C-alpha atoms as one frame of an Amber mdcrd trajectory, in Angstrom:
protein
   2.060   4.029  -4.523   3.829   4.320  -1.152   1.705   4.334   1.954   4.119
   6.502   3.820   5.721   9.877   3.632   9.513  10.089   3.325  10.713  12.650
   5.808  14.161  14.373   6.005  14.864  12.486   9.173  14.344   9.182   7.503
  16.559   9.997   4.590  19.302  11.361   6.923  19.225   8.123   8.875  19.480
   6.133   5.643  22.308   8.314   4.371  24.372   7.469   7.468  24.325   3.760
   6.606  27.057   2.254   4.470  26.050   1.151   0.961  25.953  -2.480   2.126
  23.711  -1.539   5.108  21.430   0.490   2.810  21.094  -2.549   0.484  20.309
  -4.868   3.372  17.799  -2.362   4.804  16.009  -1.977   1.531  15.952  -5.773
   0.951  14.563  -6.354   4.487  11.914  -3.656   4.064  10.832  -5.094   0.747
  10.589  -8.619   2.197   8.625  -7.322   5.191   6.045  -5.604   3.041   5.719
  -8.706   0.789   5.323 -10.921   3.886   2.603  -8.668   5.314   0.774  -8.712
   2.008   0.973 -12.493   1.615  -0.056 -13.203   5.233  -2.595 -10.444   5.588
  -1.060  -9.703   8.970   1.493  -7.363  10.397   3.402  -6.455  13.519   2.095
  -2.908  13.676  -1.094  -1.051  12.846   0.545   1.034  10.112   1.824  -2.153
   8.344  -1.630  -3.635   8.678  -3.156  -0.578   7.083  -0.587  -0.769   4.263
  -1.287  -4.375   3.561  -5.053  -3.800   3.606  -4.574  -1.468   0.592  -3.172
  -4.348  -1.376  -5.944  -6.385  -3.075  -6.613  -9.396  -0.811  -3.953  -8.299
   1.686  -6.207  -7.482   4.593  -9.041  -9.914   3.909  -7.497 -13.187   5.246
């Protein structure tokens, strides 16, 4: 379950990217979330909250 709400502004920004840029963005976002979950840390409070919802993600 996503820990965020997709807003029209977000989808409009994504729609302005080329297909290759969209692919790279999605890959980077997925890797960021996985890294946060594995490390139990993040670069922002919202990412930390998201990783704490993953079993073991915020307990390290």
